[in-house]
C-alpha positions as a Markdown table, in Angstrom:
| # | Residue | x | y | z |
|---|---|---|---|---|
| 1 | Met | -34.0 | -56.6 | -20.1 |
| 2 | Ser | -37.3 | -56.5 | -22.3 |
| 3 | Asp | -38.4 | -54.1 | -24.4 |
| 4 | Ala | -41.9 | -54.6 | -23.9 |
| 5 | Thr | -43.7 | -52.0 | -21.9 |
| 6 | Thr | -46.4 | -51.6 | -19.8 |
| 7 | Arg | -49.3 | -48.7 | -19.7 |
| 8 | Trp | -49.9 | -47.5 | -16.1 |
| 9 | Thr | -52.6 | -45.1 | -15.2 |
| 10 | Val | -51.3 | -42.5 | -12.5 |
| 11 | Ser | -52.2 | -39.4 | -10.7 |
| 12 | Val | -50.2 | -36.8 | -9.4 |
| 13 | Ser | -51.0 | -33.1 | -8.1 |
| 14 | Lys | -51.6 | -30.5 | -10.6 |
| 15 | Asp | -47.8 | -28.8 | -8.9 |
| 16 | Thr | -46.0 | -31.9 | -9.3 |
| 17 | Asp | -47.5 | -31.9 | -13.1 |
| 18 | Ile | -46.6 | -28.9 | -14.0 |
| 19 | Thr | -43.3 | -28.5 | -11.8 |
| 20 | Val | -42.2 | -32.4 | -13.8 |
| 21 | Arg | -43.3 | -30.8 | -17.2 |
| 22 | Ser | -40.9 | -27.6 | -16.9 |
| 23 | Phe | -38.1 | -29.5 | -15.6 |
| 24 | Leu | -38.4 | -31.4 | -18.8 |
| 25 | Ala | -39.4 | -28.5 | -21.0 |
| 26 | Arg | -36.5 | -26.7 | -19.9 |
| 27 | Arg | -33.9 | -29.4 | -20.6 |
| 28 | Gly | -35.4 | -29.7 | -24.0 |
| 29 | Met | -37.3 | -32.8 | -23.4 |
| 30 | Lys | -40.5 | -33.9 | -24.9 |
| 31 | Lys | -43.5 | -35.2 | -24.1 |
| 32 | Gly | -42.6 | -38.9 | -24.5 |
| 33 | Asp | -39.7 | -38.2 | -22.0 |
| 34 | Leu | -42.2 | -38.1 | -19.1 |
| 35 | Ser | -42.3 | -41.8 | -19.0 |
| 36 | Lys | -38.6 | -42.5 | -19.4 |
| 37 | Phe | -38.1 | -39.7 | -16.6 |
| 38 | Ile | -40.8 | -41.4 | -14.3 |
| 39 | Glu | -39.4 | -45.2 | -15.0 |
| 40 | Asp | -35.7 | -43.7 | -13.7 |
| 41 | Ala | -37.0 | -42.2 | -11.1 |
| 42 | Val | -39.1 | -45.3 | -9.8 |
| 43 | Lys | -36.0 | -47.3 | -10.7 |
| 44 | Trp | -33.5 | -44.9 | -8.7 |
| 45 | Arg | -36.6 | -44.9 | -5.9 |
| 46 | Leu | -36.6 | -48.8 | -5.2 |
| 47 | Leu | -32.9 | -48.8 | -5.0 |
| 48 | Asp | -32.8 | -46.2 | -1.9 |
| 49 | Arg | -35.6 | -48.2 | -0.5 |
| 50 | Thr | -33.3 | -51.3 | -0.8 |
| 51 | Ile | -30.3 | -50.1 | 0.4 |
| 52 | Ala | -32.3 | -48.2 | 3.2 |
| 53 | Glu | -33.8 | -52.0 | 4.1 |
| 54 | Ala | -30.1 | -53.7 | 3.9 |
| 55 | Arg | -29.3 | -51.2 | 6.4 |
| 56 | Ser | -31.5 | -51.8 | 8.7 |
| 57 | Lys | -30.8 | -55.0 | 8.9 |
| 58 | Phe | -27.3 | -54.9 | 9.7 |
| 59 | Ala | -27.9 | -51.7 | 11.7 |
| 60 | Asp | -26.7 | -53.7 | 14.8 |
| 61 | Met | -23.8 | -55.5 | 13.5 |
| 62 | Pro | -20.2 | -53.8 | 14.3 |
| 63 | Ala | -18.8 | -51.9 | 11.5 |
| 64 | Gly | -15.7 | -54.4 | 10.9 |
| 65 | Glu | -17.9 | -57.4 | 11.0 |
| 66 | Leu | -20.2 | -55.8 | 8.2 |
| 67 | Glu | -17.0 | -54.8 | 6.4 |
| 68 | Ala | -15.7 | -58.6 | 6.5 |
| 69 | Val | -18.8 | -59.7 | 5.5 |
| 70 | Ile | -19.1 | -57.9 | 2.5 |
| 71 | Asp | -15.5 | -58.6 | 1.3 |
| 72 | Ala | -15.9 | -62.3 | 1.8 |
| 73 | Ala | -19.3 | -61.9 | -0.5 |
| 74 | Val | -17.6 | -59.5 | -2.9 |
| 75 | Thr | -14.7 | -62.2 | -2.9 |
| 76 | Ala | -16.9 | -65.2 | -3.3 |
| 77 | Glu | -18.9 | -63.2 | -6.8 |
| 78 | Arg | -15.7 | -62.8 | -8.4 |
| 79 | Gln | -14.7 | -66.4 | -8.0 |
| 80 | Glu | -17.6 | -67.3 | -9.7 |
| 81 | Pro | -17.7 | -67.8 | -13.6 |
| 82 | Ser | -19.5 | -65.1 | -15.1 |
| 83 | Pro | -23.4 | -66.2 | -16.4 |
| 84 | Arg | -22.4 | -63.9 | -19.7 |
| 85 | Ala | -19.1 | -65.5 | -20.4 |
| 86 | Gly | -18.8 | -68.4 | -22.9 |
């Protein structure tokens, strides 16, 4: 992953701004930590959305069948040589 950053301009409500900055201040975080907090929040939200999307695509599949598909995928992945190995 690259260390390069991109500057965003975002707008939030005044209440959200105060709440987030107060939260960070109570934990001893500085102004620059706001960017890290936002990046972490975005990553978690993307993961949450991705999981919800995946769940919806398999909602009609019986649980046992879904578990078998997952087990097969995990087994196949574990048998593949790691691209970092070597």
